[in-house]
DRENVO-997975 format. One line per field, with one value per residue (C-alpha): residue in one letter; x negated, y negated, z negated. Coordinates in steps of 0.001 Angstrom, whole numbers, always signed. Each point is the difference from the previous one (the first is absolute). Layout:
// DRENVO-997975
resn <- c(a|...)
x <- c(X|...)
y <- c(Y|...)
z <- c(Z|...)
This chain:
// DRENVO-997975
resn <- c(x|x|x|x|x|x|x|x|x|x|x|x|x|x|x|x|x|x|x|x|x|x|x|x|x|x|x|x|x|x|x|x|x|x|x|x|x|x|x|x|x|x|x|x|x|x|x|x|x|x|x|x|x|x|x|x|x|x|x|x|x|x|x|x|x|x|x|x|x|x|x|x|x|x|x|x|x|x|x|x|x|x|x|x|x|x|x|x|x|x|x|x|x|x|x|x|x|x|x|x|x|x|x|x|x|x|x|x|x|x|x|x|x|x|x|x|x|x|x|x|x|x|x|x|x|x|x|x|x|x|x|x|x|x|x|x|x|x|x|x|x|x|x|x|x|x|x|x|x|x|x|x|x|x|x|x|x|x|x|x|x|x|x|x|x|x|x|x|x|x|x|x|x|x|x|x|x|x|x|x|x|x|x|x|x|x|x|x|x|x|x|x|x|x|x|x|x|x|x|x|x|x|x|x|x|x|x|x|x|x|x|x|x|x|x|x|x|x|x|x|x|x|x|x|x|x|x|x|x|x|x|x|x|x|x|x|x|x|x|x|x|x|x|x|x|x|x|x|x|x|x|x|x|x|x|x|x|x|x|x|x|x|x|x|x|x|x|x|x|x|x|x|x|x|x|x|x|x|x|x|x|x|x|x|x|x|x|x|x|x|x|x|x|x|x|x|x|x|x|x|x|x|x|x|x|x|x|x|x|x|x|x|x|x|x|x|x|x|x|x|x|x|x|x|x|x|x|x|x|x|x|x|x|x|x|x|x|x|x|x|x|x|x|x|x|x|x|x|x|x|x|x|x|x|x|x|x|x|x|x|x|x|x|x|x|x|x|x|x|x|x|x|x|x|x|x|x|x|x|x|x|x|x|x|x|x|x|x|x|x|x|x|x|x|x|x|x|x|x|x|x|x|x|x|x|x|x|x|x|x|x|x|x|x|x|x|x|x|x|x|x|x|x|x|x|x|x|x|x|x|x|x|x|x|x|x|x|x|x|x|x|x|x|x|x|x|x|x|x|x|x|x|x|x|x|x|x|x|x|x|x|x|x|x|x|x|x|x|x|x|x|x|x|x|x|x|x|x|x|x|x|x|x|x|x|x|x|x|x|x|x|x|x|x|x|x|x|x|x|x|x|x|x|x|x|x|x|x|x|x|x|x|x|x|x|x|x|x|x|x|x|x|x|x|x|x|x|x|x|x|x|x|x|x|x|x|x|x|x|x|x|x|x|x|x|x|x|x|x|x|x|x|x|x|x|x|x|x|x|x|x|x|x|x|x|x|x|x|x|x|x|x|x|x|x|x|x|x|x|x|x|x|x|x|x|x|x|x|x|x|x|x|x|x|x|x|x|x|x|x|x|x|x|x|x|x|x|x|x|x|x|x|x|x|x|x|x|x|x|x|x|x|x|x|x|x|x|x|x|x|x|x|x|x|x|x|x|x|x|x|x|x|x|x|x|x|x|x|x|x|x|x|x|x|x|x|x)
x <- c(+8312|+2331|-2865|-1904|+3056|+786|-3292|+677|+2301|+2418|-2242|-2728|+2399|+980|-3597|-1231|+1341|+1368|-3179|-2211|+2255|-243|-3790|-128|+2211|-2324|-3034|+1391|+3050|-1724|-1441|+3325|+1740|-2472|+526|+3755|+15|-2838|+648|+3749|+408|+3044|-543|+3423|+1373|+3433|-1230|+2244|+911|+2085|-2131|+1532|-950|+863|-2377|-259|+331|-3290|-2|-29|-3352|+815|-3151|-1153|-2949|-1866|-2466|-3069|-626|-2704|-2800|-2044|-3711|-2312|-1071|-3675|-2013|-1460|-3573|-2674|+396|+3726|-559|-2771|+2595|+2115|-379|+405|-1561|+1407|-1869|-24|-575|+2355|+2624|-718|+3203|+2597|+999|+1078|-3535|+648|-2775|-182|+375|-2240|-2474|-819|-3582|+1344|+1380|-3034|+1787|-1424|+920|+3401|+694|+1626|+3134|+1872|+3786|+1851|+3664|+1415|+3190|+474|+2642|+1088|+2285|+1612|+744|-661|+3409|+2877|+2783|+3769|+1624|+2659|+1854|+755|-2365|+1090|-1969|+2708|+2907|-2211|-444|-3718|-54|+2854|+625|-1033|-2498|-3561|-2656|-3726|-892|-1962|-3052|+470|-2131|-2217|-2429|-2609|-3349|-2186|+3258|+1176|+2720|-907|-3225|-3493|-992|-3055|-1716|-1326|-2218|-514|-3414|-116|+1700|+1788|+540|+2784|+87|+3609|+412|+3307|+559|+3801|-140|-1159|+2412|-1907|+2900|+2487|+2226|+3341|-546|+3742|+1293|-1850|-3489|-1608|+1047|-3379|-1803|-1926|-1097|-1437|-1330|+380|-1861|+2640|-1158|-3715|-1872|-789|-851|+2824|-1601|-60|+3309|+2194|+2535|+2148|-739|-3691|+440|+3630|-870|-1189|-2325|+1123|-859|-3721|-878|-1813|-494|-2563|+1733|-2627|+1034|-2575|+1252|-818|+2306|+1432|-2411|-2393|+1984|-48|+3534|+1225|-936|+2830|+445|+2377|+485|+1737|-269|+2842|+1048|+957|+1060|+2254|+3692|-784|-1744|+2858|+194|-3753|-251|+3007|-1621|-2983|-2514|-786|-3351|-1281|-3035|-678|-2730|-2220|-2074|-3369|-521|+3281|+2406|-2197|+2057|-1905|+1845|-3239|-972|+1369|+3693|+72|+3251|+920|-2290|-2543|-2174|+216|-3129|+1653|+3081|-1326|+3155|+230|+2086|+2805|+184|+2873|+1660|+3758|+1357|+3811|+1868|+3582|+1076|+3029|+96|+2188|+3189|+642|+3408|-928|-85|-3183|+360|-1777|-1905|-2746|+1518|+3142|+3506|+1777|-1126|-806|-3286|+600|-3529|-1326|+1928|-2106|-2520|-427|+2775|-585|+1900|-1291|+3205|-340|+2852|-735|-3300|-738|+477|-470|+1671|-3106|-2603|-3623|-3199|-3319|+1967|+1693|+3654|+614|-3533|-1256|-3240|-1560|-1602|-2344|+840|-1874|+263|+348|-296|+2660|-141|+3567|+638|+3320|-528|+3717|+1479|+2623|+625|-588|-693|+280|-1820|+335|-1590|+2734|+531|+3149|+1657|-651|+609|+3404|+692|+2136|+452|+617|-1715|-3153|-2703|+2069|-474|+1021|-1210|+3326|-1360|-3211|-1058|-3063|-2769|-3198|-1076|-2371|-3016|-227|-3605|+77|+2283|-471|-2863|-1973|-423|+2245|-1436|+1211|+1960|+3784|+2156|+3072|+3035|+263|-1865|+1708|-1698|+1025|-1282|-3793|-143|-2611|+35|-2617|+957|-1512|+2148|-1012|+1262|-1183|+2967|+3526|+1008|+1391|-3485|+686|-2591|+661|-610|-1052|+2904|+1958|+1482|+162|+1502|-767|+3551|+1298|+2988|+408|+2852|-228|+2636|-1278|-3156|+1527|-599|+430|+3555|+1576|-1454|+1404|-892|+585|-2532|-3155|-1974|-3052|-2973|-2838|+5|-2901|-720|-2100|-3056|-3074|-1881|-2895|-2804|+1146|-2648|+2268|+1333|+2416|-1858|+1871|-893|-1491|-957|+1254|+1979|-1576|+567|+3134|-149|+3152|-885|-430|+3214|+1861|-1067|+566|-3618|+377|+1380|+3409|+1820|+3445|+1123|+3648|+989|+3489|+2218|+194|-294|-2181|+1036|-762|-1084|-900|+2056|-2052|-1321|-2666|+661|+2542|-2483|-563|-3459|-2398|-3446|-1482|+1345|-1131|+2367|-2780|-3649|-1591|-3631|-2735|-909|+3189|+2896|+3672|+3448|+2298|+3715|+2058|+3777|+2494|+2654|+2406|+1838|+361|-3615|-3248|-3382|-3452|-1979|-3671|-2730|-3227|-3569|+118|+2128|+2325|+1125|+3727|+569|+3782|+2934|+3681|+2800|-62|-2029|-2555|-2487|-3571|-1770|-2751|-3013|-1232|+2120|+141|+3725|+2692|+3162|+2537|+3538|+3345|+82|-3203|-2856|-3569|-2942|-3543|-3582|-2529|-3409|-1662|-3624|-2813|+1631|+1675|+2542|+3520|+2036|+3655|+2579|+3038|+2677|-1234|+3457|-1405|+3390|+80|-3595|+639|+2920|-1951|-188|-3611|-1990|-3590|-2391|-3589|-2920|-1937|-3493)
y <- c(-34308|+2339|+1187|+1204|+1471|+2094|+1880|+908|+2656|-757|+1521|-2433|-2934|+1011|+638|-3420|-3084|-2858|-2025|+2840|+547|-3639|+125|+3199|-1500|-2941|+2250|+2882|-1433|-679|+3522|+1552|-2027|+1192|+3615|-372|-936|+2244|+2569|-550|+1703|-762|-1076|-1436|+1347|-500|+1186|+1353|+3618|+406|+2522|+1605|+3653|+1107|+2161|-108|+3120|+407|+653|+3723|+1397|+1908|+2102|+1082|+2341|-1157|-2460|+1772|-245|-2649|+1117|-2911|-179|-747|-3611|-674|-1726|-3448|-240|-2146|-2305|-358|-902|-2472|-2260|-323|-3244|+1814|+3457|+2832|+443|+273|-3681|-2434|-1260|+2573|+2033|-2232|-3493|-846|+558|+3390|+2344|+3785|+1490|+2999|+180|+3554|-62|-326|+3512|+1351|-153|-1240|-3343|+75|+625|-3206|-178|-2999|-107|-3028|-497|-1085|-854|+2502|+2124|+3614|+2273|+2976|+1846|-163|+1531|-1919|-639|-375|-3096|+903|-3332|-2918|-2892|-3561|-3195|-2542|+1098|+1955|+3715|+610|+3734|+2450|+2882|+3253|-1641|+1271|-2441|-264|-555|-3163|+132|-1116|-2493|+1548|-1200|+2720|+980|-676|-620|+3624|+2084|+2114|-1824|+1425|+3309|-57|+3302|-346|+2297|+309|-1292|-2500|-3333|-2009|-3756|-1267|-3672|-956|-3279|-1823|-985|-253|-3680|+1077|+1349|+663|+1892|-2755|+2548|-1029|+773|+490|-589|+2289|+332|-2089|-3556|-1444|+2588|+1214|+3532|+2230|+3469|+2906|+3284|+2383|+1502|-591|-59|-3656|-3128|-2578|-2541|+2594|+1648|-2483|-219|-3073|+104|-754|-2202|-1185|-2872|+2376|-889|-2776|-336|-561|+1741|+3286|+2556|+2780|+3007|+2318|+3644|+1859|+3449|+1025|+2399|-1179|+843|+1373|+3208|+2339|+1076|-3561|-50|-722|+550|-2477|-3703|-2637|-3761|-2458|-3550|-981|-3656|-760|-278|+929|+3377|+1764|-2553|+74|+3799|+324|-2527|+2310|-374|+3699|+1797|+3423|+1100|+3748|+598|+3066|+1770|+554|+3280|+1943|-1901|-1669|+367|+3032|+3313|+1978|-1447|-432|+789|+526|-1866|-747|-2601|-141|-3131|-1423|-1915|-1600|-1488|-275|+1744|+3205|+2202|+2106|-2428|-2266|-2887|-373|-3401|-78|-3292|-816|-3141|-1762|-2023|-3053|+633|-3704|+341|+253|-3179|-1078|-1226|+625|-1980|-893|-694|-319|-1320|+2828|-871|+2532|+300|+1408|-1065|+2598|+2896|+3169|-1506|+960|-1060|-355|-1211|-174|+1650|-715|+2365|+3252|+145|+378|+3088|+149|+2079|+665|+2292|-408|+1947|-1867|-2919|+1963|+1042|+3720|+929|+3298|+1768|+2994|+2273|+2942|+3422|-485|-1737|-3789|-2260|-2716|-2976|-1251|-3588|-1677|-3580|-841|-2816|+2137|+3250|+3432|+2835|+3761|+1891|+3506|+1737|+1176|+1587|+608|-1948|-3517|-3352|-1526|-3717|-1143|-3780|-1767|+2722|-968|+1644|-190|+3708|+3223|+3580|+1794|+3518|-528|+2747|+101|+1894|-815|-860|-2594|+795|-3013|-758|-3563|-2698|-3651|+833|+2258|+3732|+2262|+2567|+2619|-70|+400|+1526|-2185|-34|-3794|-3189|-2956|-3357|-3056|-3499|-148|+3724|+2124|+3730|+2024|+3264|+2692|+1347|+3122|-333|+3482|+1817|-479|+612|+3428|+987|-30|-1813|-3302|-274|-2831|-2323|+716|-3063|-729|-3166|-1784|-762|-2389|+1450|-2790|-2328|-3473|-2541|-2713|-708|+1110|+3750|+2955|+944|+3319|+2899|+174|+3297|-1603|-2772|+1272|-2835|+1050|-2269|+1568|+2552|+2440|+1907|+3123|-31|+2135|+2188|-1719|+1015|-204|+266|-1493|+1884|-788|+756|+1468|-3000|-3493|-2102|+342|-2974|-2484|+689|-1299|-253|+1988|+647|-3709|-729|+2561|-1580|-3584|-1153|-1437|-3561|-103|-2656|-69|-2005|-102|-1089|-1452|-2089|-3565|-3572|-2790|-2425|-206|+3275|+1793|+3183|+2250|-278|+1986|+231|-2738|-2414|-1164|+403|-2729|+184|-1865|+2229|+3638|+2409|+2312|-295|+3466|+267|+861|+3681|+923|+2232|-676|+1518|-2147|+661|-1591|+20|-586|-2210|+389|+3121|-824|-531|+1855|-1647|+1034|-1752|-634|-602|-1600|+956|+3652|+3070|+1447|+3443|+489|+1479|-9|-751|-234|-632|+2736|-1275|+2829|-1155|+1307|-854|+2536|-2286|-3567|-2711|-3771|-273|+1258|+1268|-1455|+1282|-1474|-580|+2019|-369|+1077|+102|+260|-236|-2340|-1488|-3380|+428|-1911|-3442|-2702|-2512|-404|+2558|+631|+2758|-304|+1767|+970|-438|-3304|-1695|+653|-1140|-3224|-712|+287|+3756|-377|-617|-915|+1645|-766|+2209|-1631|+862)
z <- c(-1422|+1853|+2164|-3066|-1710|+3047|-451|-3630|-1383|-2786|-2637|+1126|-300|-3520|-1006|+1079|-1716|+2051|-559|+1166|+2974|+984|-279|+1995|+2649|+369|+354|+2034|+1702|+3357|+97|-1007|+2675|+2621|-1010|-146|+3648|+1192|+2690|-9|-3366|-2140|-3598|-763|-3277|-1473|-3398|-2715|-513|+3137|+1846|+3082|-396|+3503|+2016|+3782|+2123|+1842|+3753|+733|+1160|+3197|+374|-3470|-552|+3078|-1579|-1415|-3725|-465|-2311|-1390|+688|-2934|-384|+743|-2742|+508|+1217|-1582|+2994|-664|-3637|+828|+1666|-3172|-1929|-3323|-103|-2131|-3249|-3757|-723|-1643|+2442|+2721|-255|+1618|+1118|-3550|-1298|-1532|-1116|+94|-3470|+745|+2882|+1180|-1272|-3556|+363|+1828|+3350|+3324|+1516|+1703|+3649|+1258|+2146|+1392|+402|+1297|-864|+3336|+1854|+2805|+1713|-235|+1997|-1710|+3240|+3739|+675|+1487|-2479|+127|-1495|-2557|-71|+2282|-588|+661|+439|-609|+2210|+2372|-445|+536|-864|+508|-2364|+1670|+2313|+356|-1110|-552|-3622|-804|-2254|-3605|-1868|-2668|-2617|+364|-1415|+3040|+1843|+96|-1642|-1774|-671|-30|-1554|-2248|-710|-3560|-2040|-3719|-1020|+2880|-830|+2679|+118|+2241|+896|+729|+1876|+341|+3639|-231|+899|+3463|+2587|+3237|+1619|-917|-1739|-1471|-3693|-552|-3509|-2400|-1429|-2729|+887|-1011|+2205|-3045|-831|-2707|+800|-2415|+431|-1254|-2403|-63|-3290|+556|-1975|-293|+2330|+2802|-887|+1857|-2784|-680|-3725|+546|+3083|+312|+2321|+2757|+2892|+2311|+3713|+475|-3265|-520|-2749|-388|-1490|-1461|-103|-2081|+1056|-3542|-1866|-3306|-2787|+2641|-449|+3025|-900|+561|+3674|+2405|+3723|+1665|-647|+2069|-76|+404|-712|-3540|+378|-2964|+974|+3623|-211|+1762|+2792|+637|-145|+2308|+2332|+387|-2812|-455|+242|-1049|-1977|-178|-2561|+65|-2597|+1706|-1853|+66|+2282|+2596|+3169|+1299|-117|-106|-3404|-3529|-288|+3789|+540|+3646|+1528|+2804|+376|+3517|+945|+3040|-1696|-3543|-1198|-1963|+2283|-1501|-2965|+1011|-1923|+465|-1074|-264|+393|+900|+1804|+1437|+3179|+388|+1988|+567|-1668|-3691|-2112|-1774|-3561|-3276|-2628|+2435|+3376|+1996|-520|+1784|+3523|+2716|+1832|+3466|+978|-2481|+1522|-209|-2435|-3645|-2357|-3740|-3025|-3544|-1269|-3708|-846|+1787|+1818|+3679|+2159|+3744|+2699|+2131|-1537|+1016|-583|+254|+1426|+2819|+74|+628|+1121|+1401|-902|+1698|-2581|+376|-1378|-3259|-3389|-393|-3013|-18|-2370|-516|-1123|-734|+1249|+131|-2053|-1752|+1874|-1548|+2450|-385|+2738|+1372|+2982|+2348|+3407|+2014|+2791|+1158|-1709|+720|+26|-2901|+425|-3284|-2027|-1841|+2039|+3222|+827|-1748|+391|-536|+556|-1927|-2387|-2217|+1772|-1933|-3527|-1368|-2132|-2283|-941|-1370|-1423|-1046|-2344|+2331|+416|-2070|-2413|+2462|+3275|-52|+2750|+558|+2272|+9|-824|-1662|+629|-2014|+810|-541|-788|+1699|+600|+1844|+1599|+2172|+2844|+1903|+3573|+973|-1546|-1291|-3588|+904|+1137|+3735|+2154|+1717|+3723|+2241|+793|-3181|-1685|-3722|-1483|-3239|-1173|-2654|-1876|-2570|+913|-1516|+942|-2360|-1945|-3288|+182|+2398|+927|-862|+1979|+3534|+1751|+3411|-611|+1702|+1559|+2030|-711|+2012|+2777|-249|+3206|-435|+2262|+434|-2417|-1792|-2299|-3614|-2705|-2655|-2999|-2785|-3230|-2983|-2166|+146|-3057|-3539|-1258|-2432|-3667|-1709|-3844|-641|-3676|-713|+1881|-2092|-3308|+1157|+242|+3483|+340|+1666|+1982|+1604|+3032|+1010|+3488|+188|+2199|-1156|+1167|-1295|+2713|+3688|+1552|-3213|+221|-2306|-3538|-1845|-3738|+546|+1567|+3584|+1487|-1034|+1596|-2972|-2794|-382|-1729|-1212|-1067|+96|-1070|+2456|-242|-1837|+978|-632|+428|+2098|+360|+2746|-122|+2780|-1499|+2922|+1092|+3673|+1019|+466|-309|+1208|-2736|+785|-2588|+1149|-941|-1240|+562|-2619|-1145|-641|-3462|-237|+2266|-866|+2418|+2602|+2966|-385|+2651|+182|-3239|+500|+360|-363|+1611|+367|+802|-2375|+1671|-2418|+447|-1097|-3789|-253|-2464|+796|-2429|+1317|-1207|+1563|-742|+561|+1013|+1715|+296|-2076|+1224|+1297|+1960|+822|+136|+2241|+1980|+3461|+1440|+1157|+21|-3745|-561|+1887|-2290|-3255|-745|-1083|-3152|-743|-2426|-954|-985|-2824|-1329)
C-alpha cells in the first residue's frame, strides 16, 4: 500500500476513494514499487503542506561564452520502410490514433489536404550537459561526516538525467508548412534506461506523458490536453498527433509562424518540461514566408541543402535551471523529508513549489549555458521562445566591457558596463506575423511566449558599421527572485545570455517589408451592442485540499467538468481576472488565437496582434475575442507558469456542435 501511495500526489489521494486506492494498489503496487526503487531515485514523501522552499546555489561556470550555440537540425520524416515495421499504421480508421483506440476527428482529405508527412519521436531517458566548462563548487558537500567536495574547488560538472524527445534537449525541430499536414507518432520509452541514469526525484512518477503542440489549430485527440486525455500515455504506449497545418477557418490571416511542443501531463507538466520535454516547430507559409529571402516577404532565410536548415533563421529557446549543491534539503508534496543528496551534486534540482513557482540561477539558450555564436555582417531572423517554468525575461542588445562573475546572482554573470547598441525589429508574436514590423529597444518574453525579431549585425543603432571581431551580447535585464512576478527594476542587473561575435561579410538578399498580413476581422459593432456572448473567468488563490492552490471561478480544476460550452463556428468575448495582487500569470488558451479588446490594470504589454498567451498582471482584467472553428471537443486554458498549472490553475471548456 505504501509503495503505491508514494507514487501519488495528495490531490490523487483525495480524488480516489479508499476502495479505489486499495484496488489500485493491488493492480499497480508491484510496478510502483519497481519504479520507486529504479535507478536510485528517491520517491519518499512526507506529505502535508510543509514544503521546504529553499533553492540551491548552482556551481559557478568558470568559462562562460566558450560553448557554441547549438542550432537544432530539422527532423527527417519516416520512410515507407520505417512505417512498414509498425504493428499499427497511421490512418483515418477507427482506433488508429493511439493506444487507447482513439480516432482522428478530421483526416486531411476531408479538407482537401494531402496525406500527412509522418515523423517518429520517442520519449526517452537520456543525459544532458549544460556546459563543457569546469565549475567552482559554492558550498562544502558532505557524505556522512566526510567532506567530498570543498567550497571553492574546481570540478567537472556531471551530466543530468533528462526525459527528452528523441533523447535530446531541446528536442527535435520540425519544419512545417501550411497546406502540408504532419503526423507525429510519439512513443513512450521512459521505462527504458539504457544509460542507467539516476532519475533523481522529479518527473511524472508514473513515467507518463502527453504532448501539446503549442498552439496548433488541432483536434482534441491530438492536442495533448489533460481535459481530453487526463490519463496520459503510459510506458509502451503511443499516440499519433495529427497536425493539419491548416489555418483556423482556412483564413490566410490566421496563419502563424512559430509553435513549440512540450509535455502536458496533468499535475506534472512543469516537472516533465523542466526534465527536457521541449521541441520546436517553425511553420512556414509556402507563398509569402517560405524560408527563402529571395521570395515572398523576403525575410532572412537561406535554405541549406547540406544541413537541411534554413540559415540565418535561428530559434532561441530560453530556459533557466538550478543544479544541486548537495547542501539543500529536498522536500515537497512529492518527494523528500528534508534530506540532502550529495550524490546529485551538479545535477538538475527541481521543486514543485506550489506557492511561488520555480526560477533558476543558470540561464541557458538551446540547452547550453552562456553560449557564443559567430554571426555574419548581415540580417538574422531570431525566433525567441520562453521555455522556462516561471521566469520572465526582458532582453536588450548591449556592448561594452566583459562579463564579470557575480556568484549568487541569478545568471551568475553581469555586464556592468553594458549599454544598448542595437535595436530589434519585431516581426511576429504568438499568433504569427504582425500587420507591420515594429522597431523596439527590448523584448519581454513570458513563459510560453514567442517573439520573432530581425537583427541587423552590419551596423549599430547609431548608424556606425560593425567590424569583424566586435562583440554584442543579448542581455536579460528583468530580475526575478521568485516565481511570483519580476522584481523592481534594478539598473545594475544586466545578465548576458548569448555572446554574438561579428564575423565576415555575407550576401544578404533579405528585406524588412513595410507590412505583412492584415489581422482577421473582429466584430467590434456587435461587441459594442452586446450581441457577442461573454464569459468571465477569475483566477484566485484558494485551497480545495491537497495541492490545489488555485481556483477558477471558485472551483478547482476537474478534468471531467467543462466551465464553458462555446458553439462550433461561433465567436465569444472572454474576460479573465487576476484575483490576487501579488502574482502575474501567463494564461494560455488552446486551439485558436485571441485578440485583446480591453485591458485594465496597467501591465500594458504588446496587444497589437493575435496571441495565445495573455500576459495577466496583478489584479488585472483582460477581455479578448476568440472563435471556435473546425473542431468540436474538449480543450483547456491554464496558467503557463507551470508551477501554477500543476497546482490547479486550469479549467476545461468544450466546443459543441
